[in-house]
Every structure is written in structure tokens, then in C-alpha cells.
C-alpha positions as CSV (number, residue, x, y, z in Angstrom):
1,X,88.3,118.9,109.5
2,X,91.8,118.1,108.2
3,X,91.6,121.2,105.9
4,X,90.5,123.5,108.7
5,X,93.2,122.3,111.1
6,X,95.9,122.6,108.5
7,X,94.9,126.1,107.5
8,X,95.1,127.2,111.1
9,X,98.4,125.5,111.6
10,X,100.1,126.9,108.5
11,X,98.6,130.4,108.5
12,X,101.7,131.9,110.1
13,X,104.2,129.9,108.0
14,X,102.5,130.6,104.7
15,X,102.3,134.3,105.4
16,X,106.0,134.6,104.9
17,X,106.0,132.7,101.6
18,X,106.2,134.6,98.3
19,X,103.9,133.7,95.4
20,X,105.8,131.7,92.8
21,X,106.9,133.4,89.6
22,X,104.0,134.4,87.3
23,X,103.9,135.0,83.6
24,X,102.1,137.9,82.1
25,X,100.8,135.8,79.2
26,X,98.2,133.1,79.3
27,X,99.4,130.4,81.7
28,X,101.1,127.3,80.3
29,X,100.3,123.8,81.6
30,X,103.4,124.0,83.7
31,X,102.4,127.4,85.2
32,X,99.0,126.0,86.1
33,X,100.7,123.1,88.0
34,X,103.0,125.6,89.8
35,X,100.0,127.6,90.9
36,X,98.3,124.4,92.1
37,X,101.4,123.3,94.0
38,X,101.6,126.7,95.7
39,X,97.9,126.7,96.6
40,X,98.0,123.2,98.1
41,X,100.7,124.3,100.5
42,X,98.0,126.1,102.4
43,X,96.4,122.7,103.1
44,X,99.4,120.7,104.0
45,X,102.4,118.6,102.7
46,X,101.7,116.2,100.0
47,X,103.0,112.6,100.4
48,X,104.7,111.0,97.4
49,X,106.1,107.6,96.6
50,X,108.4,106.3,93.9
51,X,107.1,103.6,91.5
52,X,104.0,103.3,93.7
53,X,101.6,101.6,91.3
54,X,104.3,99.4,89.7
55,X,105.3,97.0,92.5
56,X,105.5,96.5,96.3
57,X,107.0,94.2,98.8
58,X,104.7,91.3,98.0
59,X,103.4,92.0,94.4
60,X,104.4,93.2,91.0
61,X,102.4,95.0,88.3
62,X,98.9,94.2,89.7
63,X,96.2,96.4,88.4
64,X,95.3,99.4,90.6
65,X,97.6,98.2,93.4
66,X,99.7,100.3,95.7
67,X,101.5,99.5,99.0
68,X,100.4,103.0,100.2
69,X,96.8,102.4,99.2
70,X,96.9,98.9,100.7
71,X,97.9,100.4,104.1
72,X,95.8,103.6,104.4
73,X,93.1,103.2,101.7
74,X,94.3,106.1,99.6
75,X,96.9,106.7,96.9
76,X,99.8,109.1,97.4
77,X,99.2,112.6,96.1
78,X,102.5,112.4,94.2
79,X,103.9,109.5,92.2
80,X,107.5,109.4,91.1
81,X,109.0,107.6,88.1
82,X,112.5,107.4,86.6
83,X,113.5,107.7,83.0
84,X,116.9,105.9,83.3
85,X,117.3,103.6,80.4
86,X,115.2,105.6,78.0
87,X,118.4,107.1,76.5
88,X,119.4,103.6,75.4
89,X,116.1,102.9,73.6
90,X,115.4,100.2,76.2
91,X,111.9,98.9,76.7
92,X,112.4,99.0,80.5
93,X,114.0,101.5,82.9
94,X,116.9,100.9,85.2
95,X,114.4,99.4,87.8
96,X,112.9,97.1,85.2
97,X,109.7,99.2,84.8
98,X,108.4,99.0,81.2
99,X,108.1,102.5,79.7
100,X,104.8,101.7,78.2
101,X,103.5,100.9,81.7
102,X,105.0,104.1,83.0
103,X,103.1,106.1,80.4
104,X,99.9,104.3,81.4
105,X,100.4,105.0,85.1
106,X,101.2,108.7,84.5
107,X,98.0,109.0,82.7
108,X,96.1,107.1,85.4
109,X,97.4,109.2,88.2
110,X,96.7,112.4,86.3
111,X,93.2,111.2,85.6
112,X,92.7,110.5,89.3
113,X,93.7,114.1,90.1
114,X,97.2,113.3,91.3
115,X,100.6,114.8,90.4
116,X,103.6,113.1,88.8
117,X,107.3,113.8,89.1
118,X,110.0,112.4,86.8
119,X,113.7,111.9,87.5
120,X,116.4,110.7,85.2
121,X,119.4,108.5,86.0
122,X,121.0,108.3,82.5
123,X,123.8,105.8,81.9
124,X,127.3,107.1,81.5
125,X,127.5,108.2,77.9
126,X,131.3,107.8,77.8
127,X,131.7,104.3,79.3
128,X,128.4,102.8,78.0
129,X,128.7,100.7,74.9
130,X,126.5,101.8,72.0
131,X,123.8,99.5,70.8
132,X,121.8,98.4,73.8
133,X,123.6,99.0,77.0
134,X,126.4,97.1,78.7
135,X,125.0,93.5,78.7
136,X,126.8,91.4,81.3
137,X,128.6,94.2,83.0
138,X,128.3,94.6,86.7
139,X,126.9,97.6,88.5
140,X,128.0,100.4,88.4
141,X,130.0,100.1,85.2
142,X,128.4,102.2,82.5
143,X,125.6,103.4,84.8
144,X,124.8,106.9,86.3
145,X,126.9,105.9,89.2
146,X,130.0,105.2,87.0
147,X,132.4,108.0,87.9
148,X,135.6,106.4,86.4
149,X,135.8,109.2,83.9
150,X,136.0,112.6,85.6
151,X,135.1,114.7,82.5
152,X,131.8,113.2,81.2
153,X,129.9,116.4,81.3
154,X,132.6,118.3,79.4
155,X,132.6,115.6,76.8
156,X,128.9,115.7,76.1
157,X,128.6,119.5,75.9
158,X,128.7,121.2,72.5
159,X,132.1,120.6,71.0
160,X,132.7,117.5,73.1
161,X,133.5,114.2,71.4
162,X,130.3,112.6,72.8
163,X,128.0,115.5,72.2
164,X,126.2,114.0,69.2
165,X,125.6,110.8,71.1
166,X,124.0,112.7,73.9
167,X,121.9,114.7,71.5
168,X,120.4,111.3,70.5
169,X,119.8,110.5,74.2
170,X,118.0,113.8,74.8
171,X,115.8,113.1,71.7
172,X,114.8,109.8,73.2
173,X,113.7,111.6,76.4
174,X,111.8,114.0,74.3
175,X,110.1,111.2,72.5
176,X,109.0,109.6,75.7
177,X,107.7,112.9,77.1
178,X,105.6,113.2,74.0
179,X,103.6,110.1,75.1
180,X,102.4,111.8,78.2
181,X,99.1,113.2,77.0
182,X,95.4,112.9,77.9
183,X,93.0,111.0,75.7
184,X,92.1,114.4,74.2
185,X,95.7,115.1,73.3
186,X,96.5,117.6,76.1
187,X,100.0,117.5,77.5
188,X,100.1,116.2,81.1
189,X,102.0,118.5,83.5
190,X,104.9,116.9,85.3
191,X,107.6,117.9,87.7
192,X,110.9,117.2,86.0
193,X,113.9,116.7,88.2
194,X,117.1,116.0,86.2
195,X,120.7,116.2,87.4
196,X,119.7,115.7,91.0
197,X,122.0,115.3,94.1
198,X,124.6,117.2,92.2
199,X,126.2,118.4,95.5
200,X,127.6,114.9,95.9
201,X,129.9,113.0,93.6
202,X,128.3,109.6,93.2
203,X,126.8,110.5,89.8
204,X,128.8,111.4,86.7
205,X,127.3,114.9,86.8
206,X,128.3,115.4,90.5
207,X,130.2,118.2,92.1
208,X,133.7,116.7,91.7
209,X,133.1,115.6,88.2
210,X,132.3,118.9,86.5
211,X,132.8,122.6,87.1
212,X,130.0,125.0,88.1
213,X,129.9,126.3,84.6
214,X,129.8,122.9,83.0
215,X,126.9,121.8,85.3
216,X,124.9,124.8,84.4
217,X,125.6,124.3,80.7
218,X,124.4,120.6,81.1
219,X,121.2,121.8,82.7
220,X,120.7,124.5,80.0
221,X,121.4,122.1,77.1
222,X,118.7,119.7,78.2
223,X,116.2,122.4,79.1
224,X,116.7,124.2,75.8
225,X,116.3,121.0,73.9
226,X,112.9,120.2,75.6
227,X,111.7,123.8,75.4
228,X,112.5,123.8,71.7
229,X,110.5,120.6,71.3
230,X,107.5,122.4,72.9
231,X,107.3,120.9,76.3
232,X,105.6,123.7,78.2
233,X,104.2,121.2,80.6
234,X,107.5,120.7,82.6
235,X,107.9,122.1,86.1
236,X,111.7,122.2,86.5
237,X,113.0,121.1,89.9
238,X,116.6,121.7,91.1
239,X,117.4,119.2,93.8
240,X,120.8,118.9,95.5
241,X,121.4,116.5,98.4
242,X,121.1,117.4,102.1
243,X,124.4,118.6,103.6
244,X,125.8,119.3,107.0
245,X,125.5,123.0,108.0
246,X,123.9,124.0,104.7
247,X,124.0,127.6,103.8
248,X,122.1,129.5,101.1
249,X,125.3,130.2,99.2
250,X,126.1,126.5,99.2
251,X,122.6,125.5,98.2
252,X,122.8,127.9,95.2
253,X,126.3,127.0,94.2
254,X,125.2,125.3,91.0
255,X,121.8,126.8,90.7
256,X,120.9,127.4,87.0
257,X,119.0,130.6,87.7
258,X,115.6,131.9,88.4
259,X,114.7,131.9,84.8
260,X,115.4,128.2,84.5
261,X,114.0,126.7,87.8
262,X,110.5,126.5,89.2
263,X,111.0,124.3,92.3
264,X,113.9,123.7,94.6
265,X,114.3,120.6,96.7
266,X,116.6,118.5,98.8
267,X,117.2,114.7,98.9
268,X,118.0,113.2,102.3
269,X,117.8,109.8,103.9
270,X,118.2,108.1,107.2
271,X,120.1,104.9,106.6
272,X,120.5,103.5,110.1
273,X,118.4,103.6,113.3
274,X,121.2,105.3,115.2
275,X,121.2,108.2,112.8
276,X,117.8,109.4,114.0
277,X,118.9,112.5,115.9
278,X,121.4,113.4,113.2
279,X,118.8,113.0,110.5
280,X,116.3,115.2,112.4
281,X,118.7,117.9,113.2
282,X,120.2,118.1,109.7
283,X,116.8,117.9,108.0
284,X,115.4,120.8,110.1
285,X,118.5,122.9,109.5
286,X,118.5,122.2,105.7
287,X,114.8,122.7,105.3
288,X,115.1,126.1,107.1
289,X,117.6,127.2,104.5
290,X,115.6,125.7,101.7
291,X,112.5,127.5,102.6
292,X,114.3,130.8,103.0
293,X,115.9,130.5,99.6
294,X,112.6,129.4,98.0
295,X,110.9,132.5,99.4
296,X,113.7,134.8,98.2
297,X,113.7,133.4,94.7
298,X,110.0,132.8,94.2
299,X,110.3,129.0,94.1
300,X,108.2,126.1,95.4
301,X,110.2,124.1,98.1
302,X,110.0,120.4,98.5
303,X,111.7,117.4,100.1
304,X,112.2,115.7,96.7
305,X,113.6,112.4,98.1
306,X,113.6,111.0,101.6
307,X,113.0,107.8,103.6
308,X,114.4,105.4,106.1
309,X,116.1,102.4,104.6
310,X,114.0,99.2,105.1
311,X,112.0,100.9,107.8
312,X,114.0,99.4,110.7
313,X,112.3,101.8,113.1
314,X,108.6,101.1,112.6
315,X,107.5,104.4,114.4
316,X,109.7,106.4,112.0
317,X,106.7,108.0,110.2
318,X,105.3,109.6,113.4
319,X,108.4,109.8,115.6
320,X,110.9,111.1,113.1
321,X,109.6,112.3,109.7
322,X,106.4,114.0,110.8
323,X,107.9,116.1,113.6
324,X,110.5,117.4,111.1
325,X,108.4,118.3,108.1
326,X,105.3,119.7,109.8
327,X,107.3,122.8,110.7
328,X,108.0,123.8,107.1
329,X,105.8,125.0,104.2
330,X,107.1,122.5,101.7
331,X,105.0,121.3,98.8
332,X,105.6,117.6,99.2
333,X,107.9,114.9,100.4
334,X,108.6,111.8,98.3
335,X,109.8,108.5,99.8
336,X,111.8,106.2,97.5
337,X,110.5,102.9,96.1
338,X,109.5,99.7,97.8
339,X,111.8,97.0,96.4
340,X,112.2,93.6,98.0
341,X,115.8,94.2,99.2
342,X,115.6,97.9,100.0
343,X,112.3,99.8,100.7
344,X,111.4,103.2,101.9
345,X,107.6,103.4,101.8
346,X,104.9,101.6,103.9
347,X,103.7,98.1,103.4
348,X,100.9,96.1,105.0
349,X,103.4,93.3,105.3
350,X,105.6,95.3,107.7
351,X,105.3,96.5,111.3
352,X,105.4,100.2,110.3
353,X,101.9,100.0,108.7
354,X,99.9,101.3,111.8
355,X,102.3,104.2,112.2
356,X,101.9,105.1,108.6
357,X,98.1,105.1,109.1
358,X,98.7,107.7,111.9
359,X,100.9,109.7,109.5
360,X,98.1,109.5,106.9
361,X,95.5,110.8,109.4
362,X,97.7,113.7,110.6
363,X,96.2,117.1,109.5
364,X,99.6,118.1,108.1
365,X,99.7,115.4,105.4
366,X,97.9,115.3,102.1
367,X,97.1,112.3,100.0
368,X,95.2,111.9,96.7
369,X,91.7,112.3,98.2
370,X,92.9,115.5,99.9
371,X,94.0,117.3,96.7
372,X,91.4,116.2,94.1
């Protein structure tokens, strides 16, 4: 019933969408995922959650646990994980997730029939001390949010004084990606979303910290490295942040090019209850532009990060988020992680749980059992 209703609801919207870029040769693992993402848009919008199987508001690293599953009985269709810390050779990422556990959960979700997306919040290569991070330093010194040096990108590009250091960091990313294989040795397809929210200036690769040319060179440098290493399983996602009165020109300001991007997304949050109307209006305006640009460039559109901080409005799932996204043929939306002091997904321990169940039951939304 959910499939029938969703197909009816999206027939008009999907009619205006172009098919994503196709390759004339045999499809790679990444191209197969792109085709799957595009096909699933005719069914609905996939729900995703960051660090979903790792921890929740009342548990940590339990086997086969998930706040989402504990609320609605189903896993999210998309699971997101972050590689921040891998560049240092650390055993755990910036959110204290062991990388060995991350590899395990990527394999588990792929085995279930789910889809995985990876982001990367690398430390600041200029201000981070070599040899194991900045032990004892307080946030944000040395982190991705450290913008005390306004020329980090320039300094890590070829010819820059920190280029060799960053080459080592990229190799460590490559080494981790090499662990993402099936038991038979097949590479697992993942959506890879580096250098995100570049339209802001809170990360060292942000708009005010590098030129357009430097940002594109940064993207190309990482992509060329991973392509050279044989990772044809990466679906590359370009994801700036939401902006007031977004235009296509603005969205594409630092866009690396059609030959380098497979998906295009936006990150946008509601931080306070009183921001509801603003969040809804901005989201609709931004998603309208996003879907138009995606159609024109043969890309898959997505809401790559979203959520309401600490879910202070329990009805948010059905009163705010669903009315916004159901109008647009986006591939998925991903809410950020559930951490004890700041959470964005559902939890059976919180009053938003019954409203998330209604969100789950809506014909517009897709979870793991809907996409297998």
C-alpha cells in the first residue's frame, strides 16, 4: 500500500526529473548505487540517521541496537558515519566511534540491504600537532572547526608547505576505505560527502578561508587520489549548507563540475522552537532550487543533513519536517546523531517517539524494509 500511494503521489514530480549520468561502459559499483538511488525516488524519501547503530540516548555499542529501530521497529534506510580522526591514525573517530566498529557496521548495513554515507571532518593540518593529535587542547583548537589560520587549503595543495602531510592523511582515508568490502571481497558502495557546508566559514575549508579555485583544487586532489587508488565504489556528494534566498548560481558557486559530482545536497537545521516558520520557508525555497539544479545537471538531490536540536518540539517529525520534504523528489534526508547532550533523531525515551512512528508510517518515507 505504501508503494502504491507513493507512486501515485510522486508521478508528477518525478516526471520532471532527469535520469542521472550514465556511463557507456559496464557500470561500476558506484554507478549501480546511483541507479538504485534514482529508482528508489519513485517510491519515496529514504530516512537516514548518523551513527545509528553505535549509540543512543540510553545505550552505547549494544549489538543490533538502534534508537530508530527501538521506536518504529525498523532500521533507517541510510546510515551515516564520519571519518574525522582517521587522518591522525587514531583508533576512534572524533565522536569516539572505533573505526573497526565502523567497518563492521558498514558491512552489517550493506548486508541488510541498506545504504551508507560517509562524511569527513579532518583536523586542521596546519594547527594540529603531529604524532597523535592535540592531547589536552580544548575544542576547537586543531579540529575541523579551527579557522585561526585563513590559508589552510592553500597550504595543503601541491606546492604548499603542508602538502606532504596531507598526502599522508589522504592515504589513511584510502586505507580505511579499503576495509569496506563484503566477505567475498567486493567493494561496498558508499555515498562519500567530503568538504561539506563549504558555503559557511566554520570549517577550515569554508567560503572565507579559501578561494573558489582553491576549494575546487582541494576537492579534485582528494578525488584524484581515491580514484587512482581504485575506489570506483564512491558516489561523490557535493553538499553546501542551506542559505537565505538561495539561487542556482549561489548553489553552484564552488561546484567542482558535472564530471566530478554524482549527488548534490544541502545541510540545514532548526535550532530553536521559534525558528519553525523560518526553517520551513527556507527549506522549501532551498529544496526548490536544489531539485532544479539537480535536474539540469543530471544529479541525485538529497537533504544530506537536517534535524531539530534536542527535539524540543515533539511533533516536529509530522508538523514540520514531513510537510516540507514530501513536496520534493529528493533521494533521502539524514538526521544527525543521538548524543546525550545534543540529539536529532528519535528515541523511545523521549516524547517525540509517537510522532516519529507516524512519520515512519507515512507513504512518503522509506526505511530499510521498504528498500530491500
